[in-house]
C-alpha positions in Angstrom: 0.1 -1.0 -1.4 -0.8 2.9 0.1 -4.2 3.3 1.4 -5.2 6.7 3.4 -8.8 6.3 4.3 -11.4 9.5 4.9 -14.3 9.1 6.6 -17.6 10.9 7.1 -19.6 10.2 10.6 -22.6 12.3 11.6 -22.7 13.8 8.0 -19.5 15.4 8.5 -16.5 14.2 6.5 -13.8 13.3 9.2 -10.6 11.3 8.7 -9.6 8.2 10.3 -6.2 6.9 11.1 -5.5 4.4 13.9 -2.1 2.9 15.9 -0.2 2.2 18.9 2.4 4.5 18.0 3.3 7.9 19.9 1.5 11.0 19.8 1.3 14.5 21.5 -1.3 17.1 21.4 -2.4 17.7 17.7 0.7 15.4 16.1 0.6 11.8 15.7 3.6 9.8 14.3 4.0 6.3 12.7 6.7 4.1 14.0 8.2 3.4 10.7 6.4 0.1 10.5 2.7 -0.5 8.7 0.5 1.5 11.0 -3.0 2.3 11.5 -3.1 6.0 12.8 -5.8 8.0 14.6 -6.3 11.6 15.1 -6.3 12.5 18.6 -8.9 15.4 19.0 -7.3 16.3 22.0 -6.4 20.0 20.9 -9.9 21.8 21.4 -11.3 24.6 24.1 -11.7 21.7 26.7 -7.8 21.4 27.4 -7.1 24.1 30.2 -3.5 24.5 28.9 -4.3 25.3 25.4 -7.2 27.3 26.5 -6.5 29.7 29.3 -9.1 30.2 31.9 -11.2 33.5 31.2 -10.1 34.0 27.7 -13.2 34.4 25.3 -10.9 34.0 21.9 -10.6 30.3 20.8 -7.0 29.5 21.2 -7.1 26.0 20.1 -6.6 24.0 16.5 -10.5 22.7 17.0 -9.2 19.3 17.0 -7.1 19.5 14.2 -4.3 16.9 13.5 -1.4 16.4 12.2 -0.6 13.0 11.2 2.7 11.7 10.1 2.6 8.0 8.9 6.7 8.1 8.2 7.7 4.7 7.0 5.4 1.7 6.4 2.2 1.0 4.5 0.2 3.2 6.5 -3.8 3.2 7.1 -4.2 7.1 8.6 -8.1 8.3 10.1 -8.1 11.5 10.7 -11.8 11.8 12.8 -12.7 15.4 13.6 -11.4 18.7 12.7 -9.3 19.9 9.7 -6.6 17.3 9.6 -3.4 17.3 7.6 -2.1 13.9 6.8 1.5 13.0 5.5 2.2 9.7 4.6 5.8 9.7 4.0 7.8 6.7 2.2 5.7 3.6 1.8 2.3 3.0 0.0 -0.3 5.1 3.0 -2.9 5.9 1.7 -8.0 16.3 5.0 -8.6 19.0 4.4 -5.8 18.6 2.1 -4.5 15.0 1.2 -1.3 14.5 -0.2 -0.5 11.1 -1.1 3.3 11.4 -1.8 5.0 9.0 -3.8 3.8 5.6 -4.6 0.2 4.0 -6.4 -2.9 3.3 -4.7 -3.4 6.1 -2.3 -6.9 6.1 -1.4 -9.3 8.4 0.0 -12.4 6.9 1.2 -15.8 8.5 2.4 -18.0 6.3 5.0 -19.2 6.4 8.3 -16.8 4.8 11.0 -18.5 1.8 12.9 -18.2 3.0 16.7 -18.4 1.2 20.1 -19.0 3.9 22.6 -18.0 6.5 20.2 -14.7 4.7 20.0 -13.9 3.1 16.3 -13.6 -0.3 16.6 -11.3 -2.4 14.8 -11.6 -5.9 13.5 -8.8 -8.6 12.8 -6.8 -8.5 9.4 -4.1 -10.3 7.7 -1.2 -9.5 6.2 0.5 -5.9 7.0 -2.4 -5.0 9.3 -2.1 -8.3 11.6 -0.7 -6.9 14.3 -3.1 -3.5 14.3 -6.2 -4.8 12.8 -8.3 -2.5 11.0 -11.4 -0.1 11.1 -14.5 -0.8 9.5 -17.1 1.4 7.9 -20.3 1.5 6.0 -19.7 3.6 2.5 -23.2 2.1 0.6 -25.6 3.3 3.4 -24.0 6.9 4.5 -26.2 10.0 4.0 -24.6 11.7 1.6 -22.4 11.6 -1.7 -19.3 12.9 -3.3 -18.6 14.7 -6.6 -14.9 15.1 -8.1 -13.5 18.7 -9.5 -10.4 19.1 -11.1 -8.3 21.8 -10.7 -7.5 24.0 -13.2 -4.1 25.0 -12.2 -2.8 22.4 -10.2 1.1 23.7 -10.3 -0.1 27.3 -8.9 -3.0 25.7 -6.5 -0.6 23.0 -5.3 -3.0 20.4 -5.4 -4.9 18.7 -8.3 -8.3 17.8 -7.5 -11.5 19.1 -5.0 -13.5 15.9 -3.9 -16.4 17.5 -2.5 -18.9 15.7 0.1 -22.9 16.5 0.1 -25.5 15.8 2.0 -28.3 13.5 -0.1 -31.5 14.6 2.4 -30.7 18.7 2.0 -28.1 18.9 -1.4 -25.9 21.2 0.7 -21.7 21.2 0.4 -20.6 19.8 3.7 -17.0 19.0 3.2 -14.6 19.9 0.3 -11.1 17.7 0.6 -8.3 18.7 -1.6 -5.9 15.9 -3.2 -2.5 15.5 -4.7 -1.1 12.5 -5.7 -3.8 10.6 -4.8 -4.9 7.7 -7.4 -8.2 6.3 -5.6 -11.5 7.9 -4.7 -14.3 5.7 -2.9 -17.7 7.3 -1.9 -21.2 6.4 -1.7 -23.4 6.5 -4.9 -25.6 10.1 -5.4 -28.8 7.9 -4.9 -27.3 5.6 -2.0 -27.2 2.0 -1.4 -24.2 1.6 -3.5 -20.4 2.3 -3.6 -18.7 4.6 -6.1 -15.0 4.8 -7.6 -13.0 7.0 -9.3 -9.7 6.7 -11.1 -7.8 9.7 -10.2 -5.0 8.5 -12.8 -7.6 9.1 -15.7 -7.5 12.2 -18.4 -11.2 12.9 -17.1 -11.7 11.1 -13.8 -15.9 10.0 -13.2 -17.2 8.2 -10.0 -18.6 4.9 -11.5 -21.0 2.6 -9.6 -18.5 -1.0 -8.5 -19.5 -3.6 -6.4 -17.5 -4.8 -2.7 -15.7 -7.9 -5.0 -14.8 -4.8 -7.6 -13.2 -3.0 -4.5 -11.5 -5.7 -3.4 -9.9 -5.9 -6.9 -8.9 -2.5 -7.0 -7.7 -1.8 -3.3 -7.5 -5.0 -1.3 -7.2 -3.1 2.1 -9.8 -1.0 1.2 -11.9 -3.6 0.6 -11.2 -5.4 3.9 -12.6 -1.7 5.3 -15.5 -1.0 3.8 -19.3 -2.6 3.0 
């Protein structure tokens, strides 16, 4: 089962991926096992190696990361910035999210649980028993999603636009382009509930689902969201 998790934090869609794997500035690589990978968010104007002193023009990637899962069934979380996620072989589930081959690639919008602004991990079983998993509030966040099918996926290079809106203002905050992604989980437009869409359907629609139904649809996602 491949699960890619896109999370919102402070009303901004950010993408969360965790691990004890290798990483350089703006680059995060999996180990080939089932990893939990986080974006580093360290390529910005506060890095003196990236942003020379006295230069006004922004030379940074504004916290954008490239996260490459390699093999294994990876959980990937980009956090801030316009991140690009490459799942690689296995079931993993940005801006642009390409799930790659395999089923049950999932994009999740939720508010990540944090301690001192660091995403928290909870013990998990199965593939993630060595890494643990993040947890996130999907039912209670301050926004909702809508899905638009792309008219010409071949020309565009992606299939759907998943748009995240502020409930308070109705303003569009983030648009995520998806390709080879099968599932989307988000908050209901009225709030207080989880919505789900099966992107393999001819005309996918977001519908309300319970936590028990989430666990049946995707066990990894069920262990992460509430």
